[in-house]
C-alpha positions in Angstrom: -51.0 21.5 75.2 -48.6 24.5 75.1 -46.8 24.3 71.8 -47.9 25.2 68.3 -47.1 23.0 65.3 -46.9 25.0 62.0 -46.5 23.7 58.5 -45.6 25.5 55.2 -47.6 25.1 53.1 -50.3 25.0 55.7 -53.2 22.7 55.6 -52.9 20.7 52.3 -50.4 20.0 49.5 -49.4 17.2 47.2 -47.6 14.1 48.4 -44.5 14.9 46.4 -44.1 18.5 47.7 -41.8 19.3 50.6 -43.3 20.6 53.8 -41.5 22.7 56.4 -42.4 21.7 59.9 -41.8 23.9 62.9 -42.8 24.0 66.6 -43.1 27.1 68.6 -43.8 27.8 72.3 -41.4 25.3 73.8 -39.0 26.0 76.7 -35.4 26.9 75.8 -33.5 23.7 74.7 -36.4 21.6 75.7 -36.2 17.9 74.6 -39.2 16.7 72.7 -40.3 13.8 70.5 -42.2 14.4 67.3 -44.5 11.6 65.9 -46.2 11.3 62.6 -49.0 8.8 61.9 -51.6 8.0 59.2 -54.1 5.3 58.5 -54.4 4.0 54.9 -57.7 3.3 53.3 -57.9 -0.2 54.8 -57.3 1.2 58.3 -53.7 0.1 58.7 -51.6 2.4 60.9 -48.2 3.8 59.8 -45.9 5.7 62.2 -42.6 7.5 62.4 -41.0 9.4 65.3 -37.8 11.4 66.0 -36.3 13.1 69.0 -35.2 16.7 69.0 -34.2 19.6 71.2 -35.6 23.1 70.9 -33.2 26.1 70.4 -32.4 28.8 72.9 -35.6 30.6 72.0 -37.9 27.6 72.5 -38.3 27.0 68.8 -37.8 23.9 66.7 -37.4 24.0 62.9 -36.9 20.6 61.2 -35.1 22.3 58.3 -32.4 23.3 60.7 -32.5 21.0 63.7 -31.0 17.4 63.3 -33.0 14.4 64.7 -31.1 12.9 67.7 -32.7 9.5 67.3 -35.8 7.6 66.5 -36.9 6.5 63.1 -34.0 8.4 61.6 -31.0 10.5 62.6 -29.6 13.8 61.3 -31.0 16.7 59.4 -34.0 15.3 57.6 -36.7 17.9 57.2 -39.1 15.3 55.5 -38.0 12.4 57.7 -41.4 12.1 59.5 -43.0 11.4 56.1 -40.5 9.1 54.3 -39.8 7.1 57.5 -43.4 6.0 58.0 -43.5 2.3 58.9 -46.5 -0.1 59.3 -47.6 -1.1 62.8 -48.0 -4.6 61.4 -45.0 -6.0 59.6 -44.8 -6.5 55.8 -47.5 -4.0 54.9 -46.8 -1.4 52.2 -48.2 2.1 52.2 -50.2 2.4 49.0 -52.7 5.1 47.9 -55.7 3.3 46.3 -57.9 6.3 45.6 -56.0 9.3 44.3 -59.1 11.5 44.5 -58.8 11.6 48.3 -55.8 12.8 50.4 -53.9 11.0 53.2 -54.4 12.8 56.5 -51.1 12.8 58.5 -51.3 13.6 62.2 -48.2 15.3 63.7 -47.8 15.3 67.4 -45.2 16.8 69.8 -44.5 15.1 73.1 -42.5 16.2 76.1 -39.1 14.4 76.6 -37.3 11.6 74.8 -39.0 8.6 76.3 -39.8 5.8 73.8 -43.5 6.1 74.3 -43.5 9.9 74.6 -44.4 12.1 77.5 -47.1 14.7 77.8 -48.7 15.8 74.6 -47.7 19.4 73.9 -49.0 20.2 70.4 -50.8 18.6 67.5 -51.6 19.3 63.8 -53.2 17.5 60.9 -51.8 17.8 57.4 -53.5 16.5 54.3 -51.4 15.2 51.5 -53.0 15.1 48.0 -52.3 12.7 45.1 -54.3 14.5 42.4 -52.6 17.9 41.8 -54.7 21.0 41.1 -56.0 21.1 37.5 -54.9 17.5 36.6 -57.6 15.6 34.7 -58.3 12.0 35.5 -59.9 10.1 32.5 -60.8 6.4 32.8 -59.7 4.5 29.6 -61.6 1.6 28.0 -60.3 1.5 24.5 -60.2 -1.8 22.7 -58.5 -4.1 25.2 -56.8 -1.3 27.0 -57.9 -0.8 30.7 -56.2 2.2 32.2 -56.5 5.7 33.6 -55.1 8.7 31.7 -53.8 11.7 33.7 -53.4 14.9 31.9 -51.7 18.1 33.1 -53.8 21.3 33.4 -52.2 23.1 30.4 -53.3 22.8 26.8 -50.5 20.4 25.7 -49.5 18.3 23.9 -47.3 16.7 26.7 -44.6 14.1 26.8 -46.2 10.7 27.2 -45.5 8.0 29.7 -47.0 4.5 30.3 -46.8 3.5 33.9 -46.7 -0.2 34.9 -46.9 -1.6 38.4 -46.1 -5.0 39.7 -47.1 -8.5 40.6 -50.2 -7.6 42.5 -52.0 -6.7 39.4 -55.0 -4.3 39.3 -54.8 -0.6 38.5 -52.5 1.6 40.5 -52.7 5.3 39.9 -50.8 7.3 42.5 -47.5 7.6 40.6 -49.2 8.5 37.4 -51.3 11.2 39.0 -48.4 12.9 40.6 -46.3 12.8 37.4 -49.1 14.5 35.6 -48.7 17.4 38.0 -45.1 17.7 36.7 -46.2 18.1 33.1 -46.5 14.6 31.7 -49.4 12.8 30.1 -49.4 9.5 32.0 -51.3 6.3 31.3 -51.6 4.2 34.5 -52.0 0.8 32.7 -53.6 -2.3 34.2 -52.5 -5.5 32.6 -53.9 -8.4 34.7 -56.3 -9.0 37.6 -58.5 -6.1 36.6 -62.0 -6.2 35.1 -61.9 -8.4 32.0 -58.1 -8.6 31.8 -56.3 -12.0 32.3 -56.1 -13.3 35.8 -52.5 -14.4 35.5 -49.4 -12.5 34.3 -48.3 -15.4 32.1 -51.5 -14.9 30.0 -50.6 -11.3 29.1 -49.5 -10.7 25.5 -47.0 -8.1 24.4 -49.6 -7.1 21.8 -51.6 -5.6 24.7 -48.8 -3.1 25.4 -48.5 -2.3 21.7 -52.1 -1.4 21.8 -51.6 0.9 24.8 -48.7 2.6 23.0 -50.8 3.2 19.9 -53.6 4.7 22.1 -51.1 7.2 23.6 -49.5 8.1 20.3 -53.0 8.7 18.7 -54.1 10.9 21.6 -54.3 14.6 20.7 -52.7 15.6 24.1 -49.7 13.3 23.8 -46.5 14.6 22.1 -45.0 12.0 19.7 -43.2 10.4 18.1 -42.6 8.1 21.1 -43.7 7.5 24.7 -41.7 6.6 27.7 -42.2 3.4 29.7 -42.0 3.4 33.5 -42.0 0.1 35.4 -42.0 -1.1 39.0 -41.5 -4.6 40.2 -42.8 -7.0 37.5 -43.5 -3.9 35.4 -39.8 -3.2 35.0 -38.9 -6.4 33.1 -42.1 -6.1 31.1 -40.9 -2.6 30.0 -37.5 -4.0 29.0 -39.1 -7.0 27.2 -41.5 -4.8 25.3 -38.9 -2.2 24.4 -36.5 -4.9 23.1 -39.2 -6.6 21.1 -40.4 -3.3 19.6 -36.8 -2.2 18.7 -36.2 -5.6 17.0 -39.4 -5.2 15.0 -38.4 -1.7 13.9 -34.9 -2.8 12.8 -36.4 -5.7 10.9 -38.9 -3.4 9.1 -36.0 -1.0 8.1 -33.9 -3.9 6.8 -36.9 -5.2 4.8 -37.6 -1.8 3.4 -33.9 -1.4 2.5 -34.0 -4.6 0.4 -37.0 -3.4 -1.7 
């Protein structure tokens, strides 16, 4: 191996932070292929690759050099991360344990062949999902089954309830990253988790009302309201709950107005 792969920041950073990738020690205008790969917690392999040419000084900076083909084309400094695709079709890249990082392997190969030529350089970059100082607190309050993520400051913080989709269970990676941006985020399970219902149709809107009350009563959450963030089946649930809660508030105001 003759080339050096450098990353800024070096070594380790959060998944939602940009990384600058550069390669030094190449021949002037040398054609190379860069490949990124990682294995998820179940061992599934995800890969991306792109073809580049070094500059006249034998250097390659992905913030300045466009990809000439591969998983993406054009100037995409973070393309090797967002373009990761599963080796086996229909798999989705999901972080199940936010307390451990993903290790992304970056390799530089000689030439533009589909399978890559001689290996010239290599680096491993760790991508975290639990930002420095963020607190992770499991929640078992009444019927609520969740994990609360709090930013490192004293607060109080704007509150968000995060709902994922039809697979059920408890998914934390979005909530943990949002907490690093200054939000108190409740990653809320609502079926197929511990003693919660097995099927989505058995979930009551009262359960989400209880989760909202938990957040509004928490000393680290800034009221008088919290945001709802939904993905897949979580999205219509957010809309349904918001519509139902708004109708109840209107009804209460009308009732009070007649007294």
